[in-house]
Every structure is written in structure tokens, then in C-alpha cells.
MARLOLO-718585 format. One record per residue: x, y, z of N, C-alpha, C in turn. Coordinates in steps of 0.1 Angstrom, whole numbers, padded with zeros to 4 digits, always signed. Example, Ala and Ser with C-alpha at 12.3 -4.5 7.8 and 13.67 -1.06 7.14 Angstrom:
2
+0132-0057+0078+0123-0045+0078+0132-0033+0078 +0128-0022+0071+0137-0011+0071+0129+0000+0079 
This chain:
259
+0008-0012+0000+0000+0000+0000+0009+0012+0000 +0007+0021-0010+0016+0033-0011+0011+0044-0002 +0020+0051+0004+0017+0063+0013+0029+0072+0012 +0027+0084+0007+0038+0094+0005+0035+0107+0012 +0044+0112+0020+0043+0125+0026+0043+0135+0015 +0033+0143+0013+0032+0153+0002+0032+0167+0007 +0027+0170+0019+0025+0184+0023+0025+0185+0038 +0030+0196+0043+0030+0200+0057+0023+0213+0058 +0014+0215+0067+0006+0227+0068+0010+0234+0081 +0014+0247+0080+0015+0256+0092+0002+0263+0094 +0000+0267+0106-0011+0276+0109-0006+0289+0116 -0011+0300+0112-0006+0313+0117-0017+0324+0115 -0016+0334+0124-0025+0345+0122-0018+0356+0113 -0006+0353+0109+0001+0363+0101+0006+0357+0088 -0003+0353+0079+0001+0346+0068+0012+0352+0059 +0010+0365+0056+0020+0372+0048+0034+0372+0053 +0035+0374+0066+0048+0375+0073+0055+0361+0073 +0047+0351+0076+0053+0337+0076+0056+0333+0062 +0048+0336+0052+0051+0333+0038+0064+0339+0034 +0066+0352+0038+0079+0359+0034+0091+0352+0041 +0089+0348+0054+0100+0341+0060+0104+0328+0053 +0094+0320+0049+0097+0307+0042+0103+0310+0028 +0098+0320+0021+0104+0324+0008+0118+0328+0009 +0121+0337+0019+0135+0342+0020+0145+0332+0025 +0141+0324+0035+0150+0315+0041+0153+0303+0032 +0143+0297+0026+0144+0285+0018+0145+0288+0003 +0144+0301-0001+0143+0304-0015+0132+0297-0022 +0120+0299-0018+0108+0292-0023+0100+0303-0031 +0090+0298-0038+0081+0307-0046+0067+0302-0044 +0057+0310-0039+0044+0306-0038+0038+0302-0051 +0030+0291-0051+0024+0286-0064+0009+0286-0065 +0002+0287-0053-0013+0286-0054-0019+0290-0041 -0031+0296-0042-0040+0298-0030-0053+0291-0034 -0058+0283-0025-0070+0275-0028-0083+0283-0024 -0091+0286-0034-0104+0293-0031-0113+0285-0022 -0112+0272-0021-0120+0264-0013-0117+0266+0002 -0105+0272+0005-0102+0274+0019-0111+0283+0026 -0117+0292+0019-0126+0302+0025-0139+0295+0031 -0142+0284+0025-0154+0277+0031-0152+0271+0045 -0139+0270+0049-0135+0266+0062-0131+0278+0071 -0134+0291+0066-0130+0303+0073-0116+0306+0073 -0109+0301+0062-0094+0303+0062-0090+0309+0049 -0078+0315+0049-0070+0318+0037-0058+0309+0037 -0052+0307+0025-0040+0298+0025-0031+0302+0014 -0019+0296+0014-0009+0297+0003-0001+0284+0003 +0003+0279-0008+0012+0268-0010+0025+0272-0016 +0036+0265-0012+0049+0268-0017+0055+0254-0020 +0059+0251-0033+0066+0239-0036+0079+0238-0029 +0083+0227-0023+0096+0224-0017+0100+0211-0024 +0107+0212-0036+0109+0200-0044+0096+0196-0050 +0093+0183-0048+0080+0178-0053+0070+0177-0041 +0073+0182-0030+0064+0183-0018+0060+0198-0017 +0052+0201-0006+0046+0214-0004+0046+0218+0010 +0048+0231+0013+0045+0237+0025+0033+0246+0023 +0024+0245+0032+0012+0253+0032+0011+0261+0044 +0005+0273+0043+0002+0281+0055-0013+0284+0054 -0020+0281+0065-0035+0285+0066-0036+0295+0077 -0045+0304+0076-0047+0315+0085-0062+0318+0087 -0068+0319+0099-0082+0321+0100-0086+0335+0095 -0097+0336+0089-0102+0349+0084-0116+0352+0091 -0120+0343+0100-0132+0345+0107-0131+0338+0121 -0140+0342+0130-0140+0336+0143-0145+0321+0143 -0141+0314+0153-0147+0301+0155-0142+0289+0146 -0131+0291+0140-0125+0280+0131-0117+0270+0139 -0116+0258+0134-0108+0248+0140-0093+0253+0141 -0089+0260+0130-0075+0265+0130-0073+0275+0141 -0083+0284+0143-0081+0294+0153-0081+0288+0167 -0089+0277+0169-0088+0270+0182-0075+0264+0185 -0069+0258+0174-0056+0252+0175-0045+0262+0178 -0046+0274+0172-0037+0285+0176-0038+0288+0191 -0050+0289+0196-0052+0292+0210-0046+0281+0219 -0049+0269+0215-0045+0257+0223-0030+0257+0224 -0023+0260+0213-0008+0258+0213-0001+0272+0215 -0009+0282+0218-0003+0295+0222+0005+0301+0210 +0000+0300+0198+0006+0307+0187+0009+0298+0175 +0016+0304+0165+0019+0297+0153+0025+0283+0155 +0023+0274+0146+0029+0261+0147+0025+0252+0135 +0029+0239+0136+0025+0229+0127+0011+0225+0129 +0004+0223+0118-0011+0220+0119-0015+0207+0113 -0010+0204+0101-0014+0192+0094-0002+0184+0088 -0003+0171+0088+0006+0162+0080-0003+0156+0069 +0001+0158+0057-0008+0155+0046-0001+0144+0037 -0007+0133+0035-0001+0122+0028-0010+0120+0015 -0004+0112+0006-0010+0109-0007-0010+0094-0009 -0021+0089-0014-0022+0074-0016-0033+0072-0027 -0030+0062-0036-0040+0059-0046-0050+0049-0040 -0049+0045-0027-0058+0036-0021-0066+0042-0010 -0070+0054-0012-0077+0062-0002-0090+0055+0002 -0097+0048-0006-0109+0041-0002-0106+0030+0008 -0095+0023+0006-0091+0013+0016-0088+0019+0029 -0080+0031+0029-0077+0038+0041-0090+0042+0048 -0100+0047+0040-0112+0052+0047-0119+0041+0054 -0120+0029+0048-0127+0018+0055-0119+0014+0067 -0106+0013+0066-0097+0009+0077-0098+0019+0089 -0098+0032+0086-0098+0042+0096-0112+0042+0103 -0122+0040+0096-0136+0039+0102-0137+0028+0111 -0131+0016+0107-0131+0004+0116-0123+0006+0128 -0113+0015+0128-0104+0017+0139-0110+0025+0150 -0121+0032+0147-0128+0041+0156-0123+0055+0156 -0114+0059+0147-0109+0073+0146-0120+0080+0138 -0124+0092+0144-0134+0100+0138-0129+0107+0125 -0138+0108+0115-0135+0115+0103-0139+0129+0105 -0130+0138+0103-0133+0153+0104-0139+0158+0092 -0135+0153+0080-0140+0158+0067-0136+0148+0056 -0145+0147+0046-0141+0140+0034-0144+0150+0022 -0134+0154+0016-0135+0164+0006-0135+0158-0008 -0144+0162-0016-0146+0157-0030-0147+0168-0040 -0137+0170-0048-0137+0179-0059-0134+0171-0072 -0135+0177-0083-0133+0170-0096-0118+0165-0096 -0117+0152-0097-0103+0146-0098-0095+0146-0085 -0102+0148-0073-0095+0149-0061-0104+0145-0049 -0098+0137-0040-0105+0133-0028-0095+0135-0016 -0100+0139-0004-0092+0140+0007-0099+0136+0020 -0093+0127+0027-0098+0122+0040-0091+0129+0051 -0098+0136+0060-0092+0142+0072-0097+0136+0085 -0087+0132+0094-0090+0126+0106-0091+0137+0117 -0099+0134+0127-0101+0144+0138-0088+0145+0146 -0083+0157+0148-0070+0158+0155-0070+0153+0170 -0082+0153+0176-0082+0148+0190-0080+0133+0190 -0083+0127+0179-0080+0112+0179-0066+0109+0174 -0059+0119+0169-0046+0117+0163-0034+0122+0172 -0037+0127+0184-0026+0132+0192-0021+0146+0188 -0031+0154+0184-0027+0168+0181-0028+0172+0166 -0019+0168+0158-0020+0172+0144-0032+0167+0136 -0036+0174+0126-0047+0169+0118-0040+0161+0107 -0045+0149+0105-0039+0140+0095-0048+0139+0083 -0043+0141+0071-0050+0140+0059-0044+0130+0049 -0052+0122+0043-0047+0113+0032-0055+0117+0019 -0049+0120+0008-0056+0125-0004-0052+0117-0016 -0059+0120-0027-0056+0114-0040-0060+0123-0051 -0051+0125-0060-0053+0134-0072-0053+0125-0084 -0063+0126-0093-0062+0119-0106-0050+0124-0114 -0042+0115-0119-0030+0118-0126-0018+0122-0118 -0019+0118-0105-0009+0122-0095+0000+0110-0091 +0001+0099-0099+0009+0088-0095+0023+0091-0094 +0028+0100-0103+0042+0105-0102+0043+0117-0093 +0053+0118-0085+0055+0130-0077+0056+0143-0085 +0060+0142-0098+0060+0154-0106+0047+0156-0114 +0037+0147-0111+0025+0148-0118+0015+0158-0112 +0002+0156-0114-0008+0165-0109-0009+0164-0094 -0011+0176-0088-0014+0176-0073-0024+0188-0071 -0037+0184-0070-0048+0193-0070-0046+0206-0061 -0042+0204-0048-0042+0216-0040-0032+0227-0045 -0022+0223-0053-0011+0232-0057-0014+0239-0070 -0025+0236-0077-0028+0242-0089-0021+0235-0101 -0025+0239-0113-0021+0232-0125-0007+0236-0129 -0001+0247-0124+0012+0252-0129+0022+0251-0118 +0021+0243-0108+0030+0243-0096+0044+0241-0100 +0046+0232-0110+0060+0229-0114+0068+0241-0119 +0061+0252-0124+0068+0264-0128+0074+0272-0116 +0070+0268-0104+0074+0276-0092+0084+0269-0084 +0088+0257-0088+0098+0249-0080+0112+0256-0081 +0118+0257-0069+0131+0263-0068+0139+0254-0058 +0151+0250-0062+0159+0240-0054+0173+0245-0051 +0175+0258-0051+0188+0263-0048+0193+0260-0034 +0183+0260-0025+0187+0257-0011+0180+0245-0005 +0168+0241-0009+0162+0229-0004+0156+0221-0015 +0155+0208-0013+0151+0199-0023+0139+0190-0020 +0134+0192-0008+0122+0184-0004+0120+0182+0011 +0109+0175+0014+0106+0172+0028+0111+0157+0030 +0117+0155+0041+0122+0142+0045+0114+0136+0056 +0107+0144+0064+0099+0138+0075+0092+0149+0083 +0085+0145+0093+0078+0154+0103+0081+0149+0117 +0081+0158+0126+0083+0155+0140+0071+0158+0148 +0065+0148+0154+0053+0149+0162+0056+0147+0177 +0052+0157+0185+0055+0156+0199+0043+0153+0208 +0046+0146+0219+0035+0143+0228+0041+0138+0241 +0033+0137+0251+0038+0131+0264+0040+0116+0263 +0034+0110+0253+0036+0095+0252+0040+0092+0238 +0052+0095+0234+0056+0093+0219+0055+0078+0214 +0058+0069+0223+0058+0055+0218+0043+0051+0215 +0034+0054+0224+0020+0050+0222+0015+0057+0210 +0018+0070+0208+0013+0077+0197+0019+0072+0184 +0031+0068+0184+0038+0063+0172+0031+0049+0168 +0028+0041+0178+0021+0029+0175+0007+0031+0169 +0000+0041+0174-0013+0044+0169-0013+0049+0155 -0003+0058+0152-0002+0063+0138+0002+0052+0129 +0011+0043+0133+0015+0032+0125+0003+0023+0121 -0005+0020+0131-0017+0012+0129-0027+0019+0120 -0029+0031+0122-0039+0039+0113-0034+0040+0099 -0021+0042+0097-0015+0043+0084-0011+0030+0078 -0014+0019+0085-0011+0006+0080+0004+0004+0076 +0013+0009+0085+0027+0008+0083+0033-0002+0093 +0046-0005+0091+0053-0014+0100+0053-0008+0114 +0056-0017+0124+0057-0012+0138+0068-0001+0139 +0066+0008+0148+0076+0019+0150+0090+0013+0154 +0100+0020+0151+0114+0016+0155+0119+0027+0164 +0125+0023+0175+0131+0032+0185+0145+0036+0181 +0147+0049+0181+0161+0054+0177+0163+0067+0185 +0174+0066+0194+0178+0078+0201+0167+0085+0208 +0159+0078+0216+0147+0083+0223+0136+0089+0215 +0136+0085+0202+0125+0088+0193+0119+0075+0188 +0107+0076+0183+0100+0065+0177+0097+0068+0162 +0102+0060+0153+0101+0063+0139+0091+0054+0132 +0083+0060+0123+0073+0053+0115+0076+0057+0100 +0078+0047+0092+0083+0050+0078+0071+0051+0068 +0070+0062+0061+0062+0063+0049+0071+0059+0037 +0066+0060+0025+0074+0056+0013+0085+0065+0011 +0084+0078+0014+0094+0088+0010+0098+0097+0022 +0094+0093+0034+0097+0101+0046+0096+0093+0058 +0100+0099+0069+0100+0093+0083+0092+0102+0092 +0083+0096+0099+0075+0103+0110+0083+0100+0123 +0087+0111+0129+0095+0110+0142+0086+0114+0153 +0084+0106+0163+0076+0109+0175+0085+0111+0187 +0084+0123+0193+0093+0127+0203+0085+0132+0215 +0092+0133+0227+0087+0138+0239+0084+0153+0237 +0073+0158+0243+0071+0173+0243+0080+0179+0253 +0090+0186+0248+0100+0193+0257+0099+0208+0256 +0090+0213+0248+0089+0228+0247+0077+0234+0254 +0069+0225+0261+0058+0230+0269+0046+0235+0261 +0046+0232+0247+0035+0236+0239+0024+0225+0237 +0026+0214+0243+0017+0203+0242+0018+0195+0229 +0009+0185+0228+0010+0176+0216+0007+0184+0203 +0014+0180+0193+0012+0186+0180+0024+0183+0171 +0023+0189+0159+0034+0188+0149+0044+0199+0152 +0055+0194+0157+0065+0204+0162+0077+0207+0153 +0079+0198+0143+0090+0200+0134+0089+0193+0120 +0098+0198+0111+0099+0191+0098+0113+0189+0095 +0116+0178+0087+0130+0176+0083+0131+0180+0068 +0140+0189+0065+0141+0195+0052+0154+0191+0045 +0154+0185+0033+0166+0182+0026+0172+0195+0020 +0184+0198+0025+0191+0210+0020+0204+0208+0015 +0208+0216+0005+0221+0216-0001+0229+0229+0002 +0223+0238+0010+0229+0251+0013+0226+0255+0027 +0230+0248+0037+0227+0251+0051+0233+0265+0055 +0244+0269+0050+0250+0282+0053+0241+0293+0048 +0237+0292+0036+0228+0302+0030+0215+0303+0038 +0210+0292+0042+0197+0292+0050+0199+0299+0063 +0210+0295+0070+0213+0302+0083+0215+0317+0082 +0222+0321+0071+0224+0335+0069+0211+0342+0066 +0202+0336+0058+0189+0342+0055+0180+0343+0068 +0181+0332+0076+0173+0332+0088+0178+0344+0098 +0191+0346+0098+0196+0357+0106+0191+0370+0101 +0191+0372+0088+0186+0385+0083+0171+0387+0086 +0164+0376+0087+0150+0376+0090+0147+0377+0105 +0158+0376+0113+0158+0376+0128+0150+0364+0133 +0152+0353+0127+0147+0340+0132+0157+0333+0140 +0152+0325+0149+0161+0318+0159+0167+0306+0153 +0180+0305+0152+0187+0294+0148+0193+0286+0160 +0192+0273+0159+0197+0265+0170+0204+0253+0164 +0216+0254+0160+0224+0243+0155+0218+0237+0143 +0211+0226+0145+0206+0218+0133+0193+0222+0128 +0187+0233+0135+0173+0237+0130+0171+0252+0132 +0161+0257+0125+0157+0271+0125+0142+0270+0129 +0138+0279+0138+0124+0280+0142+0117+0290+0133 +0108+0285+0125+0100+0293+0116+0085+0291+0118 +0077+0301+0121+0063+0299+0123+0060+0289+0134 +0068+0289+0145+0066+0279+0156+0069+0265+0152 +0076+0262+0141+0080+0249+0137+0095+0248+0136 +0100+0237+0142+0115+0235+0141+0118+0229+0127 +0125+0236+0119+0128+0232+0106+0143+0226+0106 +0144+0213+0107+0157+0206+0108+0163+0205+0094 +0176+0210+0093+0183+0210+0080+0191+0196+0079 +0186+0188+0070+0192+0175+0067+0199+0175+0054 +0209+0167+0053+0217+0166+0041+0208+0160+0030 +0208+0165+0018+0200+0160+0007+0205+0146+0004 +0195+0136+0002+0199+0122+0000+0209+0120-0012 +0208+0129-0022+0217+0127-0034+0230+0134-0033 +0233+0139-0021+0246+0147-0019+0255+0140-0009 
């Protein structure tokens, strides 16, 4: 059963400022804003990072789930881990049988997306989607628009390698996600618990920043860590050795696999 990490979503009340931070630090270019986001009381923007995507969502009205998440975690942070699979129907049946609540099932022309309730997932909102014609990572991806390939820039970063999910019980949460995503049992490494997708690793760690359970970090394949740190300094962002804090998310700089 195929399962690929395709997108990570940040949530912020300052979309433009966070967009500019990501653009300047990672040398990215926005590719699309989804008009359907308004139906959830949100505005958004997507930025290609190789053949994956970073998204920012921001509440534009009161009473949104994203707004409540911002309040719960005391500010900007990671919001959603979004995967892609051509077996979404099988996932939907399996997740329903597991007792995890379905937050939404989106159906647009050529696109379906299954979202799980964050309270059942240990903080982050989990989505699995499918785009017609999206079997190749360089193929169609509905949320990014039809011309997303024109906006790909790889001078500093080449893609997403994983996500970091924090909780007070990382082992139990890792086992839950592995079961829901129908992956192999988690592997323990250096006080973390790892669950493998086809193209990425989900790392489950202890909550050490006091912000509670949630998506705390992303692993970014980079070929220019010096340029990234320099740009982060110019943007007055906090750098801490192997990562930079952007929008409340620890962005870990990892060596590109092909370098």
C-alpha cells in the first residue's frame, strides 16, 4: 500500500509574514492559493519544496478549528501532516473500523481528501488524499494548482524528508499512527520512535517545549545550510544548530539524499 508525505501545513494569524519568512529562508516561490479554503473560514498559500509542499493557513473569521488550534498551542505552529495514496478508499474503510473520527471528506473534480479528527490523532490533523493523474510526484497535485512545477526552486532545499510529532507519550502515539496508516511497527532510535512512509519518516518525540501535543518540526533536505542560516539571521529568526524556528515549527536541516 503506497503512502507518501506530500504536504505539511503551518497555521498562523500572520500569513503574509510567515510566507515571506519561508520564501526568503528557503528560496521558495508561492504557487497557489485555494479558493475552497474560504469555506473553512481560512485563507491559504502553498509553496513547492521540491515535489512536496509547505502550506500556510490563517483564520479569516472567528470560530474556526485552525483558530482554536492556535489558541491551544499558544501561537503559530505545525497544523497538518498530509499524505497521498491511490488507495484512499481502503484507508477510509480501515480508519472507520479503527474508531478514529472522520473530520471531513473532501470531494472535488479529480480529487479526494480524507481528514481525521485531531483529538483522535494526538494533536496534528492527519489527511490522506488522492489526485487523478498524480501517480508520479512530478504529476498533478490538485491543492497546488495546475502550474505548480513552474514555481519549483531548489537552490537551497530539495524536499521534505519527514515530520516531528511531539506528545507526552511518543511510543504509544507512534504505534497508533503506524496502525492507522497501516505501516510497520515503530522503530526506537535515540529516544525517538520512527514510522516510515514511502518517502519520509515520521518521528515521534517527547514534548519538551511546553506547547503540548502537535506537529513540532519538519525535516528538510538542504544543499545550502549556510545560505539558509544566513537568511534566517537576516529575518531575525532563531537558529539552534541543526534547526531554525519558523512559524513555531522546528525546521531541521538535513543533508539531501543525493549529496
